[in-house]
CHARMM internal coordinates of N, CA and C (Angstrom, degrees):
IC EDIT
DIST 1 N 1 CA 1.4344
DIST 1 CA 1 C 1.5420
ANGL 1 N 1 CA 1 C 110.48
DIST 1 C 2 N 1.3151
ANGL 1 CA 1 C 2 N 115.47
DIHE 1 N 1 CA 1 C 2 N -43.60
DIST 2 N 2 CA 1.4684
ANGL 1 C 2 N 2 CA 119.14
DIHE 1 CA 1 C 2 N 2 CA -179.77
DIST 2 CA 2 C 1.5194
ANGL 2 N 2 CA 2 C 110.67
DIHE 1 C 2 N 2 CA 2 C -65.78
DIST 2 C 3 N 1.3102
ANGL 2 CA 2 C 3 N 116.41
DIHE 2 N 2 CA 2 C 3 N -41.10
DIST 3 N 3 CA 1.4663
ANGL 2 C 3 N 3 CA 119.91
DIHE 2 CA 2 C 3 N 3 CA 178.75
DIST 3 CA 3 C 1.5272
ANGL 3 N 3 CA 3 C 110.31
DIHE 2 C 3 N 3 CA 3 C -61.92
DIST 3 C 4 N 1.3153
ANGL 3 CA 3 C 4 N 117.09
DIHE 3 N 3 CA 3 C 4 N -39.59
DIST 4 N 4 CA 1.4595
ANGL 3 C 4 N 4 CA 121.35
DIHE 3 CA 3 C 4 N 4 CA 178.03
DIST 4 CA 4 C 1.5254
ANGL 4 N 4 CA 4 C 110.89
DIHE 3 C 4 N 4 CA 4 C -63.14
DIST 4 C 5 N 1.3271
ANGL 4 CA 4 C 5 N 116.70
DIHE 4 N 4 CA 4 C 5 N -42.87
DIST 5 N 5 CA 1.4626
ANGL 4 C 5 N 5 CA 121.16
DIHE 4 CA 4 C 5 N 5 CA 178.45
DIST 5 CA 5 C 1.5251
ANGL 5 N 5 CA 5 C 110.40
DIHE 4 C 5 N 5 CA 5 C -62.76
DIST 5 C 6 N 1.3183
ANGL 5 CA 5 C 6 N 116.46
DIHE 5 N 5 CA 5 C 6 N -45.71
DIST 6 N 6 CA 1.4652
ANGL 5 C 6 N 6 CA 120.19
DIHE 5 CA 5 C 6 N 6 CA -179.84
DIST 6 CA 6 C 1.5252
ANGL 6 N 6 CA 6 C 111.91
DIHE 5 C 6 N 6 CA 6 C -62.34
DIST 6 C 7 N 1.3119
ANGL 6 CA 6 C 7 N 116.95
DIHE 6 N 6 CA 6 C 7 N -42.99
DIST 7 N 7 CA 1.4549
ANGL 6 C 7 N 7 CA 121.12
DIHE 6 CA 6 C 7 N 7 CA -179.94
DIST 7 CA 7 C 1.5348
ANGL 7 N 7 CA 7 C 110.83
DIHE 6 C 7 N 7 CA 7 C -66.10
DIST 7 C 8 N 1.3278
ANGL 7 CA 7 C 8 N 116.35
DIHE 7 N 7 CA 7 C 8 N -41.60
DIST 8 N 8 CA 1.4680
ANGL 7 C 8 N 8 CA 120.01
DIHE 7 CA 7 C 8 N 8 CA 179.03
DIST 8 CA 8 C 1.5271
ANGL 8 N 8 CA 8 C 110.36
DIHE 7 C 8 N 8 CA 8 C -64.15
DIST 8 C 9 N 1.3194
ANGL 8 CA 8 C 9 N 117.44
DIHE 8 N 8 CA 8 C 9 N -40.90
DIST 9 N 9 CA 1.4691
ANGL 8 C 9 N 9 CA 120.48
DIHE 8 CA 8 C 9 N 9 CA 176.15
DIST 9 CA 9 C 1.5251
ANGL 9 N 9 CA 9 C 110.12
DIHE 8 C 9 N 9 CA 9 C -59.71
DIST 9 C 10 N 1.3205
ANGL 9 CA 9 C 10 N 116.10
DIHE 9 N 9 CA 9 C 10 N -43.57
DIST 10 N 10 CA 1.4629
ANGL 9 C 10 N 10 CA 120.09
DIHE 9 CA 9 C 10 N 10 CA 179.38
DIST 10 CA 10 C 1.5284
ANGL 10 N 10 CA 10 C 110.60
DIHE 9 C 10 N 10 CA 10 C -60.63
DIST 10 C 11 N 1.3262
ANGL 10 CA 10 C 11 N 116.56
DIHE 10 N 10 CA 10 C 11 N -44.60
DIST 11 N 11 CA 1.4700
ANGL 10 C 11 N 11 CA 120.26
DIHE 10 CA 10 C 11 N 11 CA 178.82
DIST 11 CA 11 C 1.5274
ANGL 11 N 11 CA 11 C 112.46
DIHE 10 C 11 N 11 CA 11 C -61.68
DIST 11 C 12 N 1.3186
ANGL 11 CA 11 C 12 N 115.75
DIHE 11 N 11 CA 11 C 12 N -35.93
DIST 12 N 12 CA 1.4675
ANGL 11 C 12 N 12 CA 120.66
DIHE 11 CA 11 C 12 N 12 CA -178.63
DIST 12 CA 12 C 1.5243
ANGL 12 N 12 CA 12 C 113.14
DIHE 11 C 12 N 12 CA 12 C -86.73
DIST 12 C 13 N 1.3302
ANGL 12 CA 12 C 13 N 118.12
DIHE 12 N 12 CA 12 C 13 N -4.92
DIST 13 N 13 CA 1.4628
ANGL 12 C 13 N 13 CA 121.19
DIHE 12 CA 12 C 13 N 13 CA -179.48
DIST 13 CA 13 C 1.5150
ANGL 13 N 13 CA 13 C 113.28
DIHE 12 C 13 N 13 CA 13 C 73.15
DIST 13 C 14 N 1.3346
ANGL 13 CA 13 C 14 N 116.41
DIHE 13 N 13 CA 13 C 14 N 32.62
DIST 14 N 14 CA 1.4633
ANGL 13 C 14 N 14 CA 121.85
DIHE 13 CA 13 C 14 N 14 CA -177.89
DIST 14 CA 14 C 1.5265
ANGL 14 N 14 CA 14 C 108.88
DIHE 13 C 14 N 14 CA 14 C -115.01
DIST 14 C 15 N 1.3224
ANGL 14 CA 14 C 15 N 116.63
DIHE 14 N 14 CA 14 C 15 N 136.15
DIST 15 N 15 CA 1.4569
ANGL 14 C 15 N 15 CA 121.40
DIHE 14 CA 14 C 15 N 15 CA 175.31
DIST 15 CA 15 C 1.5380
ANGL 15 N 15 CA 15 C 107.55
DIHE 14 C 15 N 15 CA 15 C -72.51
DIST 15 C 16 N 1.3266
ANGL 15 CA 15 C 16 N 118.24
DIHE 15 N 15 CA 15 C 16 N 117.75
DIST 16 N 16 CA 1.4621
ANGL 15 C 16 N 16 CA 120.33
DIHE 15 CA 15 C 16 N 16 CA -175.96
DIST 16 CA 16 C 1.5245
ANGL 16 N 16 CA 16 C 113.28
DIHE 15 C 16 N 16 CA 16 C -61.35
DIST 16 C 17 N 1.3086
ANGL 16 CA 16 C 17 N 118.21
DIHE 16 N 16 CA 16 C 17 N -32.80
DIST 17 N 17 CA 1.4651
ANGL 16 C 17 N 17 CA 121.30
DIHE 16 CA 16 C 17 N 17 CA 177.87
DIST 17 CA 17 C 1.5267
ANGL 17 N 17 CA 17 C 110.53
DIHE 16 C 17 N 17 CA 17 C -62.57
DIST 17 C 18 N 1.3275
ANGL 17 CA 17 C 18 N 116.39
DIHE 17 N 17 CA 17 C 18 N -48.32
DIST 18 N 18 CA 1.4694
ANGL 17 C 18 N 18 CA 121.01
DIHE 17 CA 17 C 18 N 18 CA -179.79
DIST 18 CA 18 C 1.5220
ANGL 18 N 18 CA 18 C 110.28
DIHE 17 C 18 N 18 CA 18 C -62.15
DIST 18 C 19 N 1.3294
ANGL 18 CA 18 C 19 N 116.54
DIHE 18 N 18 CA 18 C 19 N -43.35
DIST 19 N 19 CA 1.4677
ANGL 18 C 19 N 19 CA 121.01
DIHE 18 CA 18 C 19 N 19 CA 179.57
DIST 19 CA 19 C 1.5264
ANGL 19 N 19 CA 19 C 111.28
DIHE 18 C 19 N 19 CA 19 C -61.53
DIST 19 C 20 N 1.3118
ANGL 19 CA 19 C 20 N 117.17
DIHE 19 N 19 CA 19 C 20 N -50.05
DIST 20 N 20 CA 1.4651
ANGL 19 C 20 N 20 CA 120.19
DIHE 19 CA 19 C 20 N 20 CA -177.50
DIST 20 CA 20 C 1.5240
ANGL 20 N 20 CA 20 C 112.70
DIHE 19 C 20 N 20 CA 20 C -65.22
DIST 20 C 21 N 1.3187
ANGL 20 CA 20 C 21 N 117.69
DIHE 20 N 20 CA 20 C 21 N -42.81
DIST 21 N 21 CA 1.4642
ANGL 20 C 21 N 21 CA 120.96
DIHE 20 CA 20 C 21 N 21 CA 178.19
DIST 21 CA 21 C 1.5286
ANGL 21 N 21 CA 21 C 109.67
DIHE 20 C 21 N 21 CA 21 C -59.00
DIST 21 C 22 N 1.3072
ANGL 21 CA 21 C 22 N 116.66
DIHE 21 N 21 CA 21 C 22 N -45.76
DIST 22 N 22 CA 1.4612
ANGL 21 C 22 N 22 CA 120.93
DIHE 21 CA 21 C 22 N 22 CA -178.35
DIST 22 CA 22 C 1.5319
ANGL 22 N 22 CA 22 C 111.39
DIHE 21 C 22 N 22 CA 22 C -66.07
DIST 22 C 23 N 1.3167
ANGL 22 CA 22 C 23 N 117.51
DIHE 22 N 22 CA 22 C 23 N -50.70
DIST 23 N 23 CA 1.4677
ANGL 22 C 23 N 23 CA 121.05
DIHE 22 CA 22 C 23 N 23 CA -176.41
DIST 23 CA 23 C 1.5222
ANGL 23 N 23 CA 23 C 111.33
DIHE 22 C 23 N 23 CA 23 C -63.69
DIST 23 C 24 N 1.3298
ANGL 23 CA 23 C 24 N 117.61
DIHE 23 N 23 CA 23 C 24 N -41.09
DIST 24 N 24 CA 1.4615
ANGL 23 C 24 N 24 CA 119.56
DIHE 23 CA 23 C 24 N 24 CA -179.94
DIST 24 CA 24 C 1.5267
ANGL 24 N 24 CA 24 C 112.16
DIHE 23 C 24 N 24 CA 24 C -65.31
DIST 24 C 25 N 1.3200
ANGL 24 CA 24 C 25 N 117.83
DIHE 24 N 24 CA 24 C 25 N -26.30
DIST 25 N 25 CA 1.4640
ANGL 24 C 25 N 25 CA 120.71
DIHE 24 CA 24 C 25 N 25 CA 175.91
DIST 25 CA 25 C 1.5298
ANGL 25 N 25 CA 25 C 111.75
DIHE 24 C 25 N 25 CA 25 C -80.54
DIST 25 C 26 N 1.3111
ANGL 25 CA 25 C 26 N 117.35
DIHE 25 N 25 CA 25 C 26 N -30.82
DIST 26 N 26 CA 1.4619
ANGL 25 C 26 N 26 CA 121.35
DIHE 25 CA 25 C 26 N 26 CA -177.99
DIST 26 CA 26 C 1.5229
ANGL 26 N 26 CA 26 C 114.21
DIHE 25 C 26 N 26 CA 26 C -84.56
DIST 26 C 27 N 1.3156
ANGL 26 CA 26 C 27 N 118.12
DIHE 26 N 26 CA 26 C 27 N -30.68
DIST 27 N 27 CA 1.4597
ANGL 26 C 27 N 27 CA 122.20
DIHE 26 CA 26 C 27 N 27 CA -166.70
DIST 27 CA 27 C 1.5382
ANGL 27 N 27 CA 27 C 113.13
DIHE 26 C 27 N 27 CA 27 C -57.98
DIST 27 C 28 N 1.2906
ANGL 27 CA 27 C 28 N 119.05
DIHE 27 N 27 CA 27 C 28 N -34.34
DIST 28 N 28 CA 1.4605
ANGL 27 C 28 N 28 CA 121.44
DIHE 27 CA 27 C 28 N 28 CA -178.55
DIST 28 CA 28 C 1.5085
ANGL 28 N 28 CA 28 C 114.76
DIHE 27 C 28 N 28 CA 28 C -71.42
DIST 28 C 29 N 1.3085
ANGL 28 CA 28 C 29 N 117.63
DIHE 28 N 28 CA 28 C 29 N -24.43
DIST 29 N 29 CA 1.4593
ANGL 28 C 29 N 29 CA 120.50
DIHE 28 CA 28 C 29 N 29 CA -177.44
DIST 29 CA 29 C 1.5228
ANGL 29 N 29 CA 29 C 113.33
DIHE 28 C 29 N 29 CA 29 C -113.73
DIST 29 C 30 N 1.3099
ANGL 29 CA 29 C 30 N 116.73
DIHE 29 N 29 CA 29 C 30 N -4.15
DIST 30 N 30 CA 1.4663
ANGL 29 C 30 N 30 CA 120.94
DIHE 29 CA 29 C 30 N 30 CA -178.68
DIST 30 CA 30 C 1.5314
ANGL 30 N 30 CA 30 C 109.59
DIHE 29 C 30 N 30 CA 30 C -79.09
DIST 30 C 31 N 1.3214
ANGL 30 CA 30 C 31 N 118.17
DIHE 30 N 30 CA 30 C 31 N 136.70
DIST 31 N 31 CA 1.4736
ANGL 30 C 31 N 31 CA 120.11
DIHE 30 CA 30 C 31 N 31 CA 179.47
DIST 31 CA 31 C 1.5355
ANGL 31 N 31 CA 31 C 111.71
DIHE 30 C 31 N 31 CA 31 C -59.72
DIST 31 C 32 N 1.3268
ANGL 31 CA 31 C 32 N 116.07
DIHE 31 N 31 CA 31 C 32 N 131.83
DIST 32 N 32 CA 1.4676
ANGL 31 C 32 N 32 CA 121.40
DIHE 31 CA 31 C 32 N 32 CA -177.56
DIST 32 CA 32 C 1.5225
ANGL 32 N 32 CA 32 C 112.00
DIHE 31 C 32 N 32 CA 32 C -58.95
DIST 32 C 33 N 1.3183
ANGL 32 CA 32 C 33 N 117.11
DIHE 32 N 32 CA 32 C 33 N -35.29
DIST 33 N 33 CA 1.4646
ANGL 32 C 33 N 33 CA 118.99
DIHE 32 CA 32 C 33 N 33 CA -178.53
DIST 33 CA 33 C 1.5349
ANGL 33 N 33 CA 33 C 112.24
DIHE 32 C 33 N 33 CA 33 C -72.35
DIST 33 C 34 N 1.3145
ANGL 33 CA 33 C 34 N 117.54
DIHE 33 N 33 CA 33 C 34 N -9.13
DIST 34 N 34 CA 1.4641
ANGL 33 C 34 N 34 CA 121.86
DIHE 33 CA 33 C 34 N 34 CA 178.07
DIST 34 CA 34 C 1.5306
ANGL 34 N 34 CA 34 C 111.52
DIHE 33 C 34 N 34 CA 34 C -113.42
DIST 34 C 35 N 1.3256
ANGL 34 CA 34 C 35 N 116.55
DIHE 34 N 34 CA 34 C 35 N 23.15
DIST 35 N 35 CA 1.4690
ANGL 34 C 35 N 35 CA 121.14
DIHE 34 CA 34 C 35 N 35 CA -176.59
DIST 35 CA 35 C 1.5271
ANGL 35 N 35 CA 35 C 112.27
DIHE 34 C 35 N 35 CA 35 C -60.57
DIST 35 C 36 N 1.3216
ANGL 35 CA 35 C 36 N 117.71
DIHE 35 N 35 CA 35 C 36 N -26.13
DIST 36 N 36 CA 1.4651
ANGL 35 C 36 N 36 CA 120.36
DIHE 35 CA 35 C 36 N 36 CA 178.29
DIST 36 CA 36 C 1.5306
ANGL 36 N 36 CA 36 C 111.45
DIHE 35 C 36 N 36 CA 36 C -59.47
DIST 36 C 37 N 1.3180
ANGL 36 CA 36 C 37 N 117.44
DIHE 36 N 36 CA 36 C 37 N -23.53
DIST 37 N 37 CA 1.4610
ANGL 36 C 37 N 37 CA 120.96
DIHE 36 CA 36 C 37 N 37 CA 178.08
DIST 37 CA 37 C 1.5292
ANGL 37 N 37 CA 37 C 111.76
DIHE 36 C 37 N 37 CA 37 C -67.81
DIST 37 C 38 N 1.3264
ANGL 37 CA 37 C 38 N 117.29
DIHE 37 N 37 CA 37 C 38 N -19.90
DIST 38 N 38 CA 1.4623
ANGL 37 C 38 N 38 CA 121.00
DIHE 37 CA 37 C 38 N 38 CA -179.34
DIST 38 CA 38 C 1.5233
ANGL 38 N 38 CA 38 C 113.08
DIHE 37 C 38 N 38 CA 38 C -94.03
DIST 38 C 39 N 1.3289
ANGL 38 CA 38 C 39 N 117.12
DIHE 38 N 38 CA 38 C 39 N -3.58
DIST 39 N 39 CA 1.4603
ANGL 38 C 39 N 39 CA 118.95
DIHE 38 CA 38 C 39 N 39 CA 172.06
DIST 39 CA 39 C 1.5236
ANGL 39 N 39 CA 39 C 107.13
DIHE 38 C 39 N 39 CA 39 C -67.62
DIST 39 C 40 N 1.2934
ANGL 39 CA 39 C 40 N 116.76
DIHE 39 N 39 CA 39 C 40 N 161.87
DIST 40 N 40 CA 1.4692
ANGL 39 C 40 N 40 CA 119.87
DIHE 39 CA 39 C 40 N 40 CA -173.52
DIST 40 CA 40 C 1.5243
ANGL 40 N 40 CA 40 C 112.98
DIHE 39 C 40 N 40 CA 40 C -55.31
DIST 40 C 41 N 1.3064
ANGL 40 CA 40 C 41 N 117.45
DIHE 40 N 40 CA 40 C 41 N -49.04
DIST 41 N 41 CA 1.4746
ANGL 40 C 41 N 41 CA 119.41
DIHE 40 CA 40 C 41 N 41 CA -178.33
DIST 41 CA 41 C 1.5234
ANGL 41 N 41 CA 41 C 112.07
DIHE 40 C 41 N 41 CA 41 C -66.53
DIST 41 C 42 N 1.3197
ANGL 41 CA 41 C 42 N 117.26
DIHE 41 N 41 CA 41 C 42 N -41.27
DIST 42 N 42 CA 1.4689
ANGL 41 C 42 N 42 CA 120.48
DIHE 41 CA 41 C 42 N 42 CA 177.68
DIST 42 CA 42 C 1.5085
ANGL 42 N 42 CA 42 C 111.25
DIHE 41 C 42 N 42 CA 42 C -64.77
DIST 42 C 43 N 1.3236
ANGL 42 CA 42 C 43 N 115.61
DIHE 42 N 42 CA 42 C 43 N -43.87
DIST 43 N 43 CA 1.4566
ANGL 42 C 43 N 43 CA 120.59
DIHE 42 CA 42 C 43 N 43 CA 179.97
DIST 43 CA 43 C 1.5279
ANGL 43 N 43 CA 43 C 111.25
DIHE 42 C 43 N 43 CA 43 C -62.83
DIST 43 C 44 N 1.3202
ANGL 43 CA 43 C 44 N 115.78
DIHE 43 N 43 CA 43 C 44 N -42.14
DIST 44 N 44 CA 1.4693
ANGL 43 C 44 N 44 CA 120.14
DIHE 43 CA 43 C 44 N 44 CA -178.98
DIST 44 CA 44 C 1.5276
ANGL 44 N 44 CA 44 C 110.66
DIHE 43 C 44 N 44 CA 44 C -59.58
DIST 44 C 45 N 1.3107
ANGL 44 CA 44 C 45 N 116.63
DIHE 44 N 44 CA 44 C 45 N -40.17
DIST 45 N 45 CA 1.4624
ANGL 44 C 45 N 45 CA 121.28
DIHE 44 CA 44 C 45 N 45 CA 179.97
DIST 45 CA 45 C 1.5285
ANGL 45 N 45 CA 45 C 112.02
DIHE 44 C 45 N 45 CA 45 C -71.52
DIST 45 C 46 N 1.3318
ANGL 45 CA 45 C 46 N 116.77
DIHE 45 N 45 CA 45 C 46 N -42.67
DIST 46 N 46 CA 1.4640
ANGL 45 C 46 N 46 CA 120.63
DIHE 45 CA 45 C 46 N 46 CA -170.85
DIST 46 CA 46 C 1.5295
ANGL 46 N 46 CA 46 C 115.36
DIHE 45 C 46 N 46 CA 46 C -93.89
DIST 46 C 47 N 1.3243
ANGL 46 CA 46 C 47 N 117.47
DIHE 46 N 46 CA 46 C 47 N -35.97
DIST 47 N 47 CA 1.4607
ANGL 46 C 47 N 47 CA 119.39
DIHE 46 CA 46 C 47 N 47 CA -168.26
DIST 47 CA 47 C 1.5280
ANGL 47 N 47 CA 47 C 116.27
DIHE 46 C 47 N 47 CA 47 C -122.25
DIST 47 C 48 N 1.3027
ANGL 47 CA 47 C 48 N 118.69
DIHE 47 N 47 CA 47 C 48 N -12.59
DIST 48 N 48 CA 1.4713
ANGL 47 C 48 N 48 CA 120.52
DIHE 47 CA 47 C 48 N 48 CA -173.11
DIST 48 CA 48 C 1.5303
ANGL 48 N 48 CA 48 C 112.86
DIHE 47 C 48 N 48 CA 48 C -57.81
DIST 48 C 49 N 1.3076
ANGL 48 CA 48 C 49 N 116.95
DIHE 48 N 48 CA 48 C 49 N -36.69
DIST 49 N 49 CA 1.4670
ANGL 48 C 49 N 49 CA 119.97
DIHE 48 CA 48 C 49 N 49 CA -178.19
DIST 49 CA 49 C 1.5242
ANGL 49 N 49 CA 49 C 113.25
DIHE 48 C 49 N 49 CA 49 C -74.90
DIST 49 C 50 N 1.3235
ANGL 49 CA 49 C 50 N 116.48
DIHE 49 N 49 CA 49 C 50 N -15.32
DIST 50 N 50 CA 1.4685
ANGL 49 C 50 N 50 CA 120.70
DIHE 49 CA 49 C 50 N 50 CA -179.37
DIST 50 CA 50 C 1.5263
ANGL 50 N 50 CA 50 C 109.98
DIHE 49 C 50 N 50 CA 50 C -138.09
DIST 50 C 51 N 1.3120
ANGL 50 CA 50 C 51 N 115.12
DIHE 50 N 50 CA 50 C 51 N 51.09
DIST 51 N 51 CA 1.4608
ANGL 50 C 51 N 51 CA 120.57
DIHE 50 CA 50 C 51 N 51 CA -177.35
DIST 51 CA 51 C 1.5247
ANGL 51 N 51 CA 51 C 111.18
DIHE 50 C 51 N 51 CA 51 C -70.22
DIST 51 C 52 N 1.3200
ANGL 51 CA 51 C 52 N 115.06
DIHE 51 N 51 CA 51 C 52 N 149.12
DIST 52 N 52 CA 1.4546
ANGL 51 C 52 N 52 CA 121.90
DIHE 51 CA 51 C 52 N 52 CA 176.01
DIST 52 CA 52 C 1.5182
ANGL 52 N 52 CA 52 C 108.64
DIHE 51 C 52 N 52 CA 52 C -77.75
DIST 52 C 53 N 1.3040
ANGL 52 CA 52 C 53 N 116.60
DIHE 52 N 52 CA 52 C 53 N 149.14
DIST 53 N 53 CA 1.4554
ANGL 52 C 53 N 53 CA 120.98
DIHE 52 CA 52 C 53 N 53 CA -178.54
DIST 53 CA 53 C 1.5208
ANGL 53 N 53 CA 53 C 109.86
DIHE 52 C 53 N 53 CA 53 C -114.65
DIST 53 C 54 N 1.3035
ANGL 53 CA 53 C 54 N 116.03
DIHE 53 N 53 CA 53 C 54 N 159.87
DIST 54 N 54 CA 1.4613
ANGL 53 C 54 N 54 CA 120.64
DIHE 53 CA 53 C 54 N 54 CA 178.54
DIST 54 CA 54 C 1.5267
ANGL 54 N 54 CA 54 C 109.47
DIHE 53 C 54 N 54 CA 54 C -81.94
DIST 54 C 55 N 1.3322
ANGL 54 CA 54 C 55 N 115.99
DIHE 54 N 54 CA 54 C 55 N 160.63
DIST 55 N 55 CA 1.4598
ANGL 54 C 55 N 55 CA 120.48
DIHE 54 CA 54 C 55 N 55 CA 175.39
DIST 55 CA 55 C 1.5249
ANGL 55 N 55 CA 55 C 110.17
DIHE 54 C 55 N 55 CA 55 C -61.71
DIST 55 C 56 N 1.3201
ANGL 55 CA 55 C 56 N 116.47
DIHE 55 N 55 CA 55 C 56 N -34.74
DIST 56 N 56 CA 1.4620
ANGL 55 C 56 N 56 CA 121.04
DIHE 55 CA 55 C 56 N 56 CA 178.36
DIST 56 CA 56 C 1.5257
ANGL 56 N 56 CA 56 C 110.97
DIHE 55 C 56 N 56 CA 56 C -60.22
DIST 56 C 57 N 1.3270
ANGL 56 CA 56 C 57 N 117.17
DIHE 56 N 56 CA 56 C 57 N -43.59
DIST 57 N 57 CA 1.4720
ANGL 56 C 57 N 57 CA 120.37
DIHE 56 CA 56 C 57 N 57 CA 179.96
DIST 57 CA 57 C 1.5160
ANGL 57 N 57 CA 57 C 111.04
DIHE 56 C 57 N 57 CA 57 C -65.47
DIST 57 C 58 N 1.3123
ANGL 57 CA 57 C 58 N 117.42
DIHE 57 N 57 CA 57 C 58 N -38.14
DIST 58 N 58 CA 1.4673
ANGL 57 C 58 N 58 CA 120.74
DIHE 57 CA 57 C 58 N 58 CA -179.01
DIST 58 CA 58 C 1.5243
ANGL 58 N 58 CA 58 C 111.53
DIHE 57 C 58 N 58 CA 58 C -66.38
DIST 58 C 59 N 1.3271
ANGL 58 CA 58 C 59 N 116.77
DIHE 58 N 58 CA 58 C 59 N -41.32
DIST 59 N 59 CA 1.4739
ANGL 58 C 59 N 59 CA 118.86
DIHE 58 CA 58 C 59 N 59 CA -178.96
DIST 59 CA 59 C 1.5246
ANGL 59 N 59 CA 59 C 111.02
DIHE 58 C 59 N 59 CA 59 C -73.52
DIST 59 C 60 N 1.3141
ANGL 59 CA 59 C 60 N 116.89
DIHE 59 N 59 CA 59 C 60 N -31.53
DIST 60 N 60 CA 1.4704
ANGL 59 C 60 N 60 CA 121.24
DIHE 59 CA 59 C 60 N 60 CA 179.82
DIST 60 CA 60 C 1.5266
ANGL 60 N 60 CA 60 C 110.70
DIHE 59 C 60 N 60 CA 60 C -67.83
DIST 60 C 61 N 1.3479
ANGL 60 CA 60 C 61 N 117.47
DIHE 60 N 60 CA 60 C 61 N -34.62
DIST 61 N 61 CA 1.4634
ANGL 60 C 61 N 61 CA 121.63
DIHE 60 CA 60 C 61 N 61 CA -178.25
DIST 61 CA 61 C 1.5305
ANGL 61 N 61 CA 61 C 112.40
DIHE 60 C 61 N 61 CA 61 C -77.73
DIST 61 C 62 N 1.3177
ANGL 61 CA 61 C 62 N 117.43
DIHE 61 N 61 CA 61 C 62 N -16.72
DIST 62 N 62 CA 1.4781
ANGL 61 C 62 N 62 CA 120.76
DIHE 61 CA 61 C 62 N 62 CA -176.94
DIST 62 CA 62 C 1.4985
ANGL 62 N 62 CA 62 C 112.41
DIHE 61 C 62 N 62 CA 62 C -77.65
END
COOR INIT
IC SEED 1 N 1 CA 1 C
IC BUILD
């Protein structure tokens, strides 16, 4: 499953780390009826330009 996700990210030109960090932060508060927005293609269209970052990334950049 992970290999499939990584390969699909590669095909779509998406960094899998950025995608997973963002989706895992959104999934708990995202409306269930709009879950398709969190699939890779939906996410790329809606959230890729303003992805959420991890606390680790924020402290590393400081």
